C-alpha positions in Angstrom: -7.3 -11.6 -7.5 -4.2 -9.9 -9.0 -2.3 -11.6 -11.8 1.0 -10.5 -10.5 1.8 -14.2 -10.1 0.6 -17.4 -11.7 -0.2 -20.5 -9.6 0.9 -23.8 -11.2 -1.3 -26.8 -10.7 -0.7 -28.6 -7.5 2.6 -30.5 -7.6 4.0 -33.2 -5.4 5.4 -31.8 -2.1 9.1 -30.9 -2.4 11.6 -33.7 -1.4 12.7 -31.7 1.6 9.1 -31.7 3.0 8.4 -35.4 2.2 11.4 -36.4 4.2 10.4 -34.5 7.3 9.1 -36.7 10.2 5.4 -36.8 11.0 4.4 -33.7 13.0 2.9 -34.1 16.5 -0.8 -33.4 16.8 -1.9 -29.9 17.8 -1.1 -26.5 16.3 2.1 -26.1 14.4 4.5 -23.4 15.8 4.2 -20.2 13.8 7.9 -20.1 12.7 7.7 -23.7 11.4 4.5 -23.0 9.6 6.0 -19.9 7.9 9.0 -21.9 6.8 6.8 -24.6 5.2 4.7 -22.0 3.4 7.9 -20.3 2.1 9.1 -23.7 0.6 5.8 -24.3 -1.1 5.8 -20.7 -2.5 9.2 -21.1 -4.0 8.1 -24.4 -5.7 4.7 -23.2 -7.0 5.0 -19.5 -7.9 6.4 -18.2 -11.1 7.2 -14.7 -12.2 4.7 -12.8 -14.4 5.5 -12.3 -18.1 5.4 -8.9 -19.7 2.1 -9.9 -21.4 0.1 -10.3 -18.2 0.8 -7.3 -16.1 -2.5 -6.7 -14.2 -1.3 -4.9 -11.1 1.4 -2.2 -10.5 2.8 -0.7 -7.4 4.4 2.6 -8.4 6.6 4.5 -5.9 6.2 8.1 -7.2 8.4 9.7 -4.5 10.7 8.9 -1.6 10.1 12.2 0.1 8.5 11.4 3.4 7.5 13.5 6.4 7.2 10.6 8.8 10.1 9.3 10.9 8.9 5.7 11.3 11.0 3.4 13.5 10.3 0.4 11.2 11.1 2.1 7.9 14.1 4.1 6.5 12.6 5.5 3.3 12.4 8.9 4.9 16.2 8.9 5.1 16.9 8.3 1.4 16.7 12.0 0.2 17.9 13.2 3.6 21.2 11.4 3.0 21.4 12.3 -0.7 19.1 15.0 -2.0 20.4 14.6 -5.6 18.5 11.3 -5.8 15.2 13.2 -6.0 16.1 14.3 -9.5 15.6 10.7 -10.6 11.9 10.7 -9.8 9.6 10.0 -12.7 7.8 13.1 -14.1 4.2 12.8 -15.2 5.4 12.7 -18.8 7.8 9.9 -17.9 4.9 8.0 -16.3 2.7 8.5 -19.4 5.4 7.3 -21.6 6.0 4.1 -19.6 2.3 3.2 -19.3 1.5 3.8 -22.9 3.2 0.4 -23.6 0.8 -2.3 -24.8 2.0 -4.5 -21.9 -0.2 -2.4 -19.5 -3.4 -2.6 -21.6 -5.0 -5.0 -19.2 -4.0 -3.2 -16.1 -6.6 -3.7 -13.3 -5.0 -2.3 -10.2 -2.6 0.6 -9.5 -1.1 1.7 -6.2 0.7 5.0 -6.0 3.1 4.7 -3.1 6.2 6.3 -1.6 7.5 7.8 0.6 4.4 10.0 1.1 2.6 10.2 -2.2 0.8 13.4 -1.2 4.1 15.3 -1.1 4.0 15.1 -5.0 2.6 18.4 -6.1 1.2 16.8 -9.2 -0.4 13.8 -7.4 -3.9 14.8 -8.5 -2.7 14.9 -12.1 -1.0 11.6 -11.8 -4.1 10.0 -10.3 -6.2 11.6 -13.0 -4.0 10.1 -15.7 -4.5 6.6 -14.4 -8.2 7.0 -13.7 -8.7 8.3 -17.3 -6.4 6.0 -19.2 -7.3 2.8 -17.4 -11.0 3.0 -16.9 -11.3 -0.6 -15.7 -8.5 -0.3 -13.1 -8.7 0.6 -9.5 -6.4 3.1 -7.9 -5.1 3.0 -4.3 -3.1 5.7 -2.6 -1.7 5.5 1.0 -1.0 8.4 3.3 0.7 9.0 6.5 -1.6 12.0 7.2 1.3 14.1 8.6 0.1 17.0 6.5 -3.7 16.5 6.8 -4.9 19.6 5.0 -2.7 18.6 2.0 -4.0 15.1 2.0 -7.7 16.1 2.3 -7.6 18.9 -0.3 -5.8 16.6 -2.8 -8.2 13.7 -2.4 -11.2 16.1 -2.7 -9.6 17.5 -5.9 -9.3 14.0 -7.4 -12.9 13.1 -6.5 -14.3 16.3 -7.8 -12.5 16.0 -11.1 -13.0 12.3 -11.9 -15.8 11.0 -9.6 -14.2 7.5 -9.5 -16.5 6.0 -6.8 -15.7 3.4 -4.2 -14.9 0.7 -6.7 -12.1 2.7 -8.3 -10.4 4.9 -5.7 -9.1 3.8 -2.3 -7.3 5.9 0.2 -5.4 4.1 2.9 -4.6 6.0 6.1 -1.8 4.8 8.2 -3.0 4.2 11.8 -0.4 2.2 13.7 -2.2 1.8 17.0 -3.8 4.1 19.6 -2.2 7.5 20.2 0.9 6.5 22.3 1.8 3.6 20.1 1.1 5.3 16.8 3.1 8.4 17.6 6.0 6.4 19.0 6.1 4.1 15.9 5.7 7.1 13.5 8.4 9.0 15.2 6.4 12.2 15.7 3.0 13.2 17.1 0.6 12.6 14.2 -2.2 10.3 15.6 -4.7 13.2 15.8 -3.9 14.2 12.2 -4.7 10.7 11.0 -8.0 10.8 12.8 -8.7 14.2 11.2 -8.1 12.7 7.8 -10.3 9.7 8.4 -13.2 11.9 9.6 -12.9 14.3 6.6 -12.6 11.6 4.0 -15.3 9.3 5.4 -18.3 11.2 3.7 -16.6 11.1 0.3 -17.5 8.6 -2.4 -14.4 6.4 -2.2 -13.1 3.4 -0.4 -11.5 4.4 2.9 -9.1 2.0 4.5 -6.7 1.9 7.4 -3.2 0.3 7.2 -1.6 -1.1 10.3 2.1 -2.2 10.4 2.4 -4.7 13.2 5.5 -4.4 15.4 6.4 -5.1 19.0 5.4 -1.4 19.7 1.8 -1.7 18.7 0.8 -5.3 18.5 -1.4 -5.0 21.6 -3.4 -2.2 20.0 -4.5 -4.2 16.9 -8.1 -4.9 17.9 -8.7 -1.5 19.5 -7.3 0.2 16.3 -9.6 -1.9 14.1 -12.6 -0.9 16.2 -11.6 2.7 16.1 -11.2 2.7 12.3 -14.6 1.0 11.8 -16.2 3.6 14.1 -14.8 6.4 11.8 -16.1 4.9 8.6 -13.1 2.9 7.4 -13.8 -0.3 5.6 
């Protein structure tokens, strides 16, 4: 489990919860259950200190070639191209992560945007795999440029041979073809399938990410079965 947060010992329920009337028997409505969990989280979770950073989610670019209906990241550089100049270079990244505060790093996620649009992604991934030999590395992809994704992943595997325990690629698959293409804002379902098929034989952990919305909720189980059939874990 990640040490992004510390869990305090169980404390008495917050006063607001203790004053609530007894709940009727039977399942609690989802919205009410979510509110109760949020209250408990605020009471019992504390922020990490700089001495115990074990997991990092690093957005290495906001360039994105998807046009997702549930996300606006792809609009950031479209609206203001000058913001791209603020992206961290590989040298910047090496400088930041040379800090002693990252010495016990166990999990790194390189996110975006679409991480595979970084021309130096293989070098960035190589830096983390080499510098933090006990850490796992996860990289998501929208698969809109399948040849780029496949060639970059193969380059990382060939150079560093990280294995399933250290490298995970997560392919966005937001439903079956009509739902996926609608939610992603362009026709890219077949490209995601291509990436899954090409990466399945490699020595890495292959995952599928599914963002649930009203567009694709009905496809959840069918998408899970499809992903499993193509070798995703």
